[in-house]
C-alpha positions in Angstrom: 10.3 -113.1 67.0 8.2 -110.0 67.7 5.4 -111.0 65.3 2.0 -110.3 66.8 0.7 -113.5 68.2 -2.9 -114.5 68.4 -2.2 -116.8 71.4 -4.3 -116.2 74.4 -2.0 -115.6 77.4 -2.4 -114.9 81.1 0.3 -113.4 83.2 0.0 -113.6 87.0 2.0 -111.0 88.9 4.5 -112.5 91.3 5.9 -109.3 92.8 6.3 -109.5 96.6 3.2 -107.3 97.2 1.0 -109.5 95.0 2.4 -112.7 96.5 1.5 -111.4 100.0 -2.0 -110.9 98.7 -2.2 -114.5 97.4 -1.0 -114.3 93.8 0.7 -117.7 93.9 -2.6 -119.3 94.9 -4.3 -117.4 92.0 -1.6 -118.7 89.7 -2.3 -122.3 90.6 -6.1 -121.8 90.3 -5.8 -120.1 86.9 -3.4 -122.8 85.7 -5.8 -125.6 86.7 -8.8 -123.8 85.0 -6.7 -123.2 81.9 -5.9 -126.9 81.7 -9.6 -127.7 81.8 -10.6 -125.0 79.2 -7.6 -125.2 77.0 -6.7 -122.6 74.4 -4.5 -120.4 76.6 -1.0 -120.2 78.1 -0.4 -119.2 81.7 2.8 -117.6 82.9 4.1 -115.2 85.6 5.2 -111.6 85.4 6.8 -109.0 87.5 5.0 -106.0 88.9 2.1 -104.8 86.7 1.6 -101.5 88.7 -1.5 -102.5 90.5 0.1 -103.3 93.9 -2.7 -101.7 96.0 -5.2 -104.0 94.2 -3.3 -107.2 94.0 -3.3 -110.0 93.0 -3.0 -108.5 89.6 -3.3 -110.4 86.3 -2.6 -109.4 82.7 -4.7 -111.1 80.0 -3.7 -111.0 76.3 -6.6 -112.0 74.1 -6.5 -111.4 70.3 -3.5 -109.2 70.9 -5.5 -106.9 73.3 -4.2 -106.5 76.8 -6.5 -106.2 79.8 -5.8 -106.1 83.5 -7.7 -107.9 86.3 -7.2 -106.9 89.9 -8.0 -108.4 93.3 -8.0 -111.9 91.7 -8.5 -113.5 95.1 -11.6 -115.7 94.6 -12.4 -118.7 92.3 -15.0 -116.5 90.5 -12.3 -113.9 89.7 -10.0 -116.6 88.4 -12.8 -117.9 86.3 -13.4 -114.4 84.9 -9.7 -114.2 83.9 -10.0 -117.5 82.0 -13.2 -116.3 80.2 -11.5 -113.0 79.3 -8.5 -114.9 77.9 -10.3 -117.6 76.0 -13.9 -116.4 75.4 -14.9 -119.7 76.9 -17.0 -120.3 80.1 -14.9 -122.3 82.6 -16.4 -124.9 84.8 -18.3 -123.5 87.8 -16.6 -126.0 90.0 -13.3 -127.9 89.7 -13.2 -131.7 89.6 -12.8 -133.0 93.2 -9.2 -134.2 92.7 -8.2 -130.8 91.3 -10.0 -129.0 94.1 -8.2 -131.2 96.7 -4.8 -130.4 95.1 -5.6 -126.7 95.0 -6.7 -126.6 98.6 -3.4 -128.3 99.7 -1.4 -125.8 97.6 -3.3 -122.8 98.9 -2.8 -124.0 102.5 1.0 -124.6 101.9 1.3 -121.2 100.2 -0.4 -119.6 103.2 2.0 -121.4 105.5 5.0 -120.2 103.4 3.6 -116.7 103.6 3.3 -116.8 107.4 6.7 -118.3 107.8 8.3 -115.7 105.6 6.7 -112.6 107.3 
């Protein structure tokens, strides 16, 4: 159905350029924050056309689309969540989440180095 949806959605670019710039780590971080805040769906997308400024993220909030670029810090991920939901995400993640995220980021970096 192509009915306009009021769902808040976040799409993280997974093109090869954005992945090289860390978009898979951004995806995990945004997913974890979204779980804590609620009220939004997180998915992936192909190239958004911001390759030089990756990782790029598309936010759909109240049917309006906005783009965030260089989403490569926790603060940027938090800004994406706020744009999507209107809610202030936690300033820090729960320790268990933080530990899981660090492990994922480290493994993603290893994958990247192995694949280049």
